[in-house]
Structure formats: structure tokens, C-alpha cells
N, C-alpha and C positions, 0 to 999 in steps of 0.2 A: 483503446476501446475494442471490445470483443465483437467484431462484426460477424454476422452470419449471412452468407450468400446462398440464395436459393435459385437454382437454375432449372429450366425445362428445355432440354436440347431439342425436343421435337417441335416446340413452339418457337424456339429461338428467343425466349424471354427470360429475364432474371430480375431479381431485386435483392437489395441488401437491407437487413434489419438489425437494429441494436436497441438496447434500452439505455437511455442517457442516465447519468448519475442523478439527475433531478427526478427520475422515476418516469420520464416521458418515453413511451414506445415510439420508435421512429422507423419509417419505411422509406427507402430511397429507391426509385425506379428509374435508372438512367436510360435515356432515349435520345438519339440524335435527331432532335426536332428543332424547329425554329423558335419555339417558346417553351416556357416552363410553367407548370401548374402545380400549386401546392395547396394543401388544405390542412386545417387543424380541427379535428373533431373533438367534441366534448360529449361524453356519455351522460347527457342530461337533456331530455326532451319533454314535450308537452304532456306525455303520459306519466312522467315521474312526479306526480303531485302528492303522493303519500309515502312517507318513509319514517323509519325509526333509527336514530343514531344510538350506537351502543353506549349504554350508561344512562340513557334517558328512559323514563317509564312510559311516557305518552308519545304516540306517533305525531309527526308534523303533517298537517294537511295544507297544501299550498292552494291559493286561489288559481283558477284557470288563467293561463296566459303568461306565467312567470318566465318560463324558458324563452319564449318569443320576446318578451319585454327585455330580458337580459341581452339577447342578441342585438337589439337596437342600441342599448345603452353602452355596451362594451366598446363601441367605436369612439366614444367621447373621452376626452382627457380633462385634467384639472385646469388646464390653461385655456379652455374654451375652444380648442381645436378638435379635429377628429381624424381618424385613421384614413378616411377616404382622401382627405387633402394630402396626407403624407404619401399615399400610394400614387396620387396624381402627379406629384413632383418627380417620381421615378418612372412615370409612364406606364404603370401597371394598372390593370383592371382588378377591382376587389369586389367581393360580395359576401353574403352570408345567408343562411336559411336555417329554419327550425322545423324539425319533423316531430312525430310522436316519440321517436327513439333518441334523437340527438340534436345538437346544435353544431353547425359546421361553418367555419370561417375560411375564406379562400382568396387566392389571387392568381392572376395569369400575367406573365411578363415575358418580353422578348430580350430583356437585358437586366443588369443589376439584380441578379437572382438573390445573392446574399443580402443585399440591402433590403429587398422586399421581404425576405424571410425574417429579418430583424424586426421590421415593422409588424409583421403578423404575430410573432411570438411576444413582442413587447405589449401591444395593446390588449391582447386577449388575457394576459397575465397581470394587468394593472387596472382593476376596476375603479371607477370613480362615480359616486352617486351623491347627490344632495336632494333636499326636499324640493328645491326649485327645479332642478333638471328632471326629477321624477315626475313632478306635476306637469311640466311641459310635454314630456313624452306621453303621459296619460292622454293629453289632448290629441297628440298626433296619432297615437294608436287607436284612440276612440274613433277618429275619422276613418282610419283604415278598416276598423270593424264595421262601420256603417256601410262602407263601399263593398266590403266582402259579403255582407249579409244580402246585398242586392245583386250579387253576381250569380247568374243562373247555374253555372257549372258547380260553383261552391255549394249552393243550396242543395243541388241534386246529390252531391257527394256526401255531405254531412248528414242529410236526411237518410241516405243509404246506410251509413255507419250506425246511426241511431236506430234504424230498423234491424240491423244485423245483431247489434250488441246491446244487452240490457245493462251491464255493469262495467265492462272494460273501459278504461279511460281513453282509448283510441276514439271513442264516440264523441268526445268533447273537442270543440274547435281549438286549434292551436293558438289562435290569437286571443282567445278568451272572450269575455263580454265587457261592456262598459262597467258593469257592476263589479266584476271580478278584478279587473285591473285597477279599480279605484281603491282596492285594499292593499295594493303594493306600496311598500315604503322603502327608503334607503336601507333600513336595518334588515328588512327581509331579503333584499337583493344581496347585501353583504353576507348574510348567512348562507345563501345559496351558492355564492362564489366560493366561500370558505370551504363548503362541503363538497361541491361538485366540480368547480374549476381548479381542481388539483391536477398537477401534471400527470400523476399516475392514473387519472381518470380521463386523460386525453389521448389522442393519437395523431402524430404528425406524419403526413405523406407528402413527399416531393417527387414529381415526375417530370423528366425533361433533362435540362442541362445541369441540374444540381448533382453534386457528388457527395458520398457519405462523409468525406473529410470536411467539406465545406459546411454541411449541415451540423456536424458535431462541433465545429469551431464556433458557429453562431450560437448554438445551444450553450456552449461553455461560457460565452460572453454574457448571456442574458438570464440564464435560468439558475436558480439556487439549488443547493443540495436537496435531495428528497426529504420531505417532511415526514413526521410520524403519521402512519396510516390511520384513517378514521374509518371505522366499520359502520356501514350504512346498510340497513335492510330495506329494500324497496318493496312496498306493500301494494298489492293489487287485489281488488275484490274478486271473489270467485265468479266466473262467467258461466252461465248455463250453456249446455250444448244446443238448446233450442234458440230460435230467433226471438227478437223482441216483439216485432210486429211485421206483418207481411207487406204493408203498403203505406207509402208516404206521398203526399201530394202538396205542391206549392205552386203559386202563380208568380209570373214575372213578365217584364216587357220584352217578350221574344216573339218571333214570327211563327215558330213551329215548336211542338213539344220536344223536350230534352229528357232522356230517360237513362237511368242506370239500374241494372238488376244484378243480383248476386246470389250465390249459394254459400251458406256458411259451412265451413269444413271443420272437422276436429283436428287440431294441430298435432303433428307427429310428436312423439315424446322425446326422442334423442336427437342430437345434432346430426348424426349420420342419416337417420330417417328423414329429417327435414331437408338435408342436402339432396337425397335421392328423390324426394317429392318435388323439389325444385326442378331437378333435371328432367324427370319424367313429364312433368306438367308443362315445362317449356316446349317440349316437342308436341304434346297433345294440344296446347294452345295454338300452335302453328297449324296443326291439322284441322282444328275446328274454326279458327278465326283468322288464319293467315291470309295474305293477299290473294292466294290462288286456291283457297279452301272451297270445297264443294258447297258448303253452307253459305258462305259469303257470296259466291257467284250466283247461287240460286236466289238469294234475297235481293241482290242487286238487280238481276235481270227482271225480277217481278216488280221492281220499283219500290220495294219495302225499305231499302236502305240506300244511303249515298256512301261517300268515302269516309264518313265519320262513323265507322263501325269497328269496334275493337274489343278484344277479350283477352284476359290474362289471369293467371293464378297469382294471388297476392299472399305473401307469407312473411311473418315477422319471427325471426329466431329469438330475439331477446324478450319481446313482449308477448310471445306465445299466442298468436292468432293466425287464422288462415281463411281465405275465401276465394271463390271464383268471381270475376267481375266482367260484365259486358256493358259497354257504353254505346248509345245509339241516338241519333236525332232524326225523327221522321214524324209523320202525321198520325201514325197508329202504332205506338211502341208496344201496346199490349199484344198485337198480332205478332210483332217481331219476337217478343218474349215467348209466346206460345210455339213459334217455329223453332226457336233455339232449344226450348225445353224438349220438344219432340225429337230433335236431332240428338240431343244428349242422351235421352233415354234409349234411342235406337242404337247409339254407339256403345252404350253400357251393355247391351245384349250382343251386338255384333260390332266389334271394334274395327278400326281401319285395317286394311291389309298390311302385311309385312312390307310390301313394296312401298306403299304409301307412307308407312312409318319411317322407313329408311330414307325416303326422299325428304321428309320433314326434318329428320335428324340432321341430314347434311346441310339443310338451310340454316337451322339453328346453330349448328356447329360452326359453319362459315361466318355467320353474323358475329359469333363470339370471337372468332379469330380476328375479324376485321376491327372489332372494338379495341384491340390492343394497339392499333395504329394511332389511336387518340390518347393524348396524355391525360385528358379529363376522364375518359372512360376507364383508363387503366388505374388512375388514382382512386376513383370511386369503387372500382372492383376490389382494390386492396382494403379500403375502408369497410366494405360490406362483410369482410371476414374478420372484423375487429376481435370478436370473442371466440373465433373458431380455431380449432387445432389444425384445420385444413386450409392451406394457402390458396389464393385465388387462381394461381396458375394450374391448379388441378381441376378447375371447373370444366374446361373443354374435354378433358379425358373422361370425366363423369358423364357428360352429354354423349360422348362417343360410345360409351360402354353400357349404358343402362339397357337391360334386356327388354325386348318387346313384351314378354309376358308380365314382367314386373310393372312396366309402364301402364299396362291395361288394368292391373289390379289397383295401382295407385289412383288411376283415373276414377275407377268405380268407387273407391273409398272416399275420395275428396270431393267429388262432384255430387253433392247430396241435394237432389232436386226437391226433397221433402223439407228442405230448409231454405226456401226461396223467398227473397224480398225484392221489392221494386220501389224505386224512387222516381217520381215524375215531376217535372216542372213544365207547366202549360202556360200558354198566353193568357194574360189578364182577362177575366170575364168568361173563360171557357166553361161550358156546362159540365157538371159532374156526371160521370158515368155511373149508372146503377150497378 
């Protein structure tokens, strides 16, 4: 096998990558830790609901919730067992999740690394669906949907996305609705696994005590030769630059209001521009919303916020969207929003000092270095650069080198307060504000 080793001597970190003969991209991140963490990512998420297969005249439009439904069903086998039982026998912890961009299956183990890797690769590549098992899962996920719809944080988040985006599929709930999952059939699930659960559309990352040779050996045992490629065009509706609506309100059984507000940004066009926007805005987020930020301290001392105050720049490379997000829980979220807006506008005219910027840069850079001590964080860092020509070991260097002036310009261009939305969840029976 033609292994490629990537080293960063300054960080003291390295990884080995290769493409298995099955077409599966593999990243092995050796670390002398007490446990091993491995994940298998599938480039198929909740937002991949419309696509056209080469040779077909009409696009396919999936009902909402298919990727999440598949995540649940892939653990089951034809013998009535499931992968969780198999992992339990080896002493490993297993899990999975679905996002707008991808579905990820993972395990954490302190021993029997190769055996656990076999289980992971085996169950994710052997789908099994029947009408009976699909109907049973529709009932289970239907209950999950009901519980999710009543969860205040989820209500606030998805209302925020629906306010930000008019057309982009990220505005649709990952779990779907009872009506949408009722349309799911075994035939539909098999079509999706045939198209998207192809090894060339996955990425395997192992971090900890696994070696490249061990990973290759397990892949050789379980994975077939690469199949003929299927060309799939993923289709996304055109999203306007403007917001959908400025305000969303919901009621729930909570003691005090919960709010999220955001500013819709125009996504950068190239990968390099997106990477630089990420680096610059990581530092600016610390300046604005970090633990020792001037704004946070002022709001806390005035009693407007508690420790549930956070802000971040959110950006998707593959799905091409970006926004600034602030979360808060207090009795007067509108006043907090006004205070944050005023601070942002002030900083767009008079940015933080160079000394403040360098202090925040050191904090963010140090946090990034510390994250490499975690096998989980390191594995997810590798996965985050799935489609990138730039490996994750270069992220700290980008944070360390982004110029002050460029960060200021990126901040001004991405923090668009003329595209502000707010999502509020208030206690049941709260009077509406005029």
C-alpha cells in the first residue's frame, strides 16, 4: 500500500493516509493514549435531499429525514441483532449521528481495536431493511420527533434557521416529520445506500493505538474491490442573500425565555477564502464573546446574562452557507440583542486593538493545540477537512498567521447586522410584545 505520511514538526503531530483498493479514503492518527477512537463518515446528510444520477432525466427528491432514518437502521442485521450488542461484547462504546452534511458512525475502545474496527466496517457496509423493520422504526423515530418538537433549545435553533434561510435545505429538521418519514420504504433506503454508502463516498479515521498496517489488514478482510463510480449531482435551490424573516416566536414549558439571534453572511467563494474566514472569525469570536470579553463582562455585571452566553461563526464548506450565532437565556433577550448589535457596529468602526487581537489569537491558538491531546477532537479535525486540499495540521498555523488587518476586513464583511434574525422561546402564556 502506498502510505503517505504527513508531519508537522512544530506541533509534534503526524498522520498516515492512504486510499484502500476498495476506494475508501483512510486516515490513521497514531497516538500513545489509553484508548482508541475511530469514525466512519458517510458524505450523505439531511441536506442531501435532491440529486440527479447521471443517465437519469429527472432528479430524485427525498422526503425529509432519510439520512437520519438510515443512521438508525444501519445498526440492525438480518439475524435480529444489532451492532450495539456486538460492540458491548468487546467492551467498546459505539454511537452515530446525522448532521446536515454527513452521517458518522463511531466507537471508542481501550482494547480489541482491530475487532471493533471489523464491527464498524461490517455493519455500515451491510444494510438490511424489511417492511416490518422499517414500520417499527417509523414508530420509534416518530416518538423521537414528538419529543424533539417539544424541546425548547431545538425549537429555538430550527426557528432560527427557518428565519435565516428561505430555500437552503439546512432549514429543514434532520429527523424529518411524521409525515415525511411515513414515505420511507425499504426500496428507498436501499437506493440511498447503493448511491451514497459507497466506500469512495466514505472516510475512515482511526486515532489512538491503531496502526496503518492493522487498518489496511482489516479493510482487506472485509471490503470488496472498488465498484464502478456513479456520478451524482447534488442539487440545492438558490438561496437569496437576504434573510427569510426577522423574528420567530414559540412557547414552551420553561422558566425564562431562551433566545438565539444570528446574522446571515455571504459565504466565501473559494476554499482558501473560507479557511481564512474561519481563522479570522475564530479570533474575533473570542474577542466578542469569549470568557473574558469586554462585552460579556459588561452584560454579566449588569445582570443581563448568566453563564449561558455564547457566540460563534458558523460556516459550511460543502453546503455553502455562513452566519454568526449568539445564544442567550435571560428575561429580556431583546435588550441583549440590542447591546450585542451596538457592540458589533462599534467594532466595525473601531476594531479591537492589536494587543487585544494578539491576546485572543494566543487563546484560540492554545485551545487548538490542546485539542490535539484528545483522540476524539483530533479525529473530528481530520474529518472536517474531508474535501479540503489542506490538512487539519495546518489549522494552527493559519490561526497564528492571519493578519490583523485581514481579520478586521473579514469581520466587517461577514458580520452583516442588516441581515439580523431572532428566534425566541418564551414561557407558555407569555404576553406578546408589540
